[in-house]
N, C-alpha and C positions, 0 to 999 in steps of 0.2 A: 498780541495782540488780545487774543479769547484769557490771557491771565490780567491782563487791566481792568475782563469786566468784574471779577469782584468786588463791586460797589467802591474803585476804586476813582471815578468819576478824574481827577483831576488830573490819574498819570493816565486816562485814556483819553484825555486833551489835548495835554502831550504829546501823545503816539500820532492821533488824527492830524497834527499842527505838518506832523513831516511829511511832504510830496512824494513821500516813496513807498508809503506803507497800502499795502492791499487791503479795503477796509472788508474788503469779500472773499479772505482770504478761510479756509477752511481746515477744521485737525480732521485725523481719522474720519468721526461721525459722519463727515459729511455737514462740520455746524460752524458759520460763519460769528461771529462777536455781538451780533443780530440776534438771534437762533438764543445760542447761550442770557446775553442778559432778557428776552424775554421767558426764558426754563429757571431762569435762580428768583425770577422778580427783582432786577434790579432798574426799575424807572426812570432814574437819574439818567443811568447807559446809554438805555433804551432809545428816553430822550432824545443826546445827544446821538445819538447814530442814526437818526432814522432825517437829524435834521442834515446827517453828513452828505456832501454831495457824489454821484455816487452809485453812494448807499442800495444792493438790490432787497429787496424789502418782501420782495414771495419770492424771495432764492430757501430752498426745503432740503432736508439733511437726505442721509441713504431712508431711513420709511417715509417719505414722502412729506414731511408735516415742517412746517412753517411756523416764525414765530408768534404767530395767533394762535397756530395750533397750540405750542407749548404754554403759552401763554396762559390757555383756557384752560387744558388739562390740571398743571398746575396751581387752578386757579387763583392769581396775582391780578386779580378785578384793574387795579389801576394800569398795571401794564396792559388788561382788552382792550382798556376807555381809550388809552395811548396811539394806539397801534387802528383801533375804528376809527380814530379822529381824521387818519391820516386818509386820503381819498387812494391816497398809490395803494394803498394792502389791498391783496383781493380778499374777503372775508368770505369766501367760499370755494379756498384751494381742496379738493381730496387728497386724503392721507391712503398709505399700501394698503388701508383698509376700506376708502371710496368713503371713509366720514369724514365729513366739511366740520371746520370749527365746533359750530353750533351742534354738531350728532354728538362729536363728544362732553359739551355742556349735559346735553339730555341725560347722553348716559350713567353721567355723575349729580345729575341731580340741582345742579347751581341756574339755579332758576334767576337768580341775580341781574347773569349774565344777560337774560336772554332784550333787556328793552337796551340795550345797549349797543345789539344788533342790529332790533328793529327800529333802530334810528338812524340806521341805514338806508336809503333810497334800492341800492342794489343787491341789498340780502333776501332773498327767496325764502321764507321760513315753511316757506312746503319744499326746499329743498333735497333730494334723494342720491340716495349711498346708488351705489353699484344693483342690488337690488331692489330697489325702490323705494326704500325703508323713506320717512321724511324725519324730523328730528322728533315726530311726536310719535313716530313706531318707535322708538325706541327709547323715551322716555315710558310706556306702555311696557314697555319688554323687564325693564328696570325696576318699573317701580319709582319713579322718579315723582310724587307724586306732586310739588311745588310746582315743580319743573311744572309740568301740566297743566298746572292751574294759572299760571302766569303767563303759559304760550297760550290759551285758551280767551286770553282776554284780549288778543287781537283777533279783528272781523276775518284776515284773510286767511289763519288758518284750516286748514281743511280736516275735520274731522273725520269724513268721510273719504279722502285719499286710500287707493289700494296698491299694495305693493305687488312682486310679481307674483305673488301667492293669490292675487288680487282678494288680501286681508288689508283688513282698514283696522288700525290702531283696535280698536276694543279687543280684537282675537288674540292682540297681543297679550292683553293685557289680565283676558281671561286663560289664555293660554299658564298661562306662568301665575295666574292664582293673585296675579294685585290687584285687591279688592277696592282700595285705597281709590285706585286708580280706576278703576272701574265705577264708581260708586259717584267721581264725578263726570266722566264720560257720559256715564245716562244720562247725568242732570243734565246733557245738553238736547237743546230742541230739538237744530238740526240734528242728532243723530240717527243715521240710518240703521235702523237693525236689519233687513231685509236681504240684505248683502249678502251674497253668496260668494267663493273663497271657487277657486277651481278645483278641489274635489266635493264642489257643490256643495260644502257645510255651510249655518249660517252660525251668528255669532250665540243663539242660542242653542246649536249643537254640540260648539267647543266645549260651553261651559256646562253641558250633561256629561262630555268626555272626562269635564275635570276630578267629576265627583266629591263634586265641592259644595256640600249642601251652601252654604252661605252667599255663594254668588248662584247659583242653580235658583236661589229662590228669588236673588234679584233681579233674573236678567225674566224668570217669572215673570213674574210681576212688574215688566216694565210693559 
C-alpha cells in the first residue's frame, strides 16, 4: 500500500478495490498510507484515501504527527487545503513537541496557510502548546514576520496572551532580536507593554538586556 503512494493513483485505486486490504496499515515509523501521501505531497492519492470508507484521518505516527502535521511541515499547500476541507480531520492535534500544525506553520513562516486554518470554525488561532505558547509566540521567536502580519489580520488573535512565564509574544521577538517582528507588534494599538513576566520584567526591561540599540530605541520611543 505505502509503495503505491508514490504518485501511482491507478495502482492505489486497484489496491483499494481489494476487500482484504488494510487501508490503515502502518510501516516501522507507524505511518499509514494517508500520512505518507500528505508527507510526500501526493494530492490525488491523498484525496482518494480521504474518500475511502474506514480511513483513520487523525491517526498519528511515532512522533505523534498526523497527515496534516506533515502536509504543513513540508509546505504542501494543496494537501493542507484538502485535509482542512475534510471536517473529520482534527486541525489541532499536538505532536510529541506539543505543536499543533498551526504552530509548525508559525515556526516556518508559512503565512499562506493561515487563512486555510482560519476558515475552519473549530480552529483556535490562539491555541497553545504545553508551555502555553500560541502560534504568535512561536512566530515572534522565529522571526516569522509574514506569518505575524497575516495572523494579526484576524481580530480574535490575542497579541497580549501570556505563556507559562507570563510573557507575551513581543517578549519573544525582543529576546531573540527579531526587529521586524518587534516593529509589527509595536504597530498594534492594543499591545500592552505594561505586562510583567514571572521574573518581574517588562518588555522594555528585556530590550535593555539584549543591548540591541535598535530594539531599545523602538521600545523607549513607544
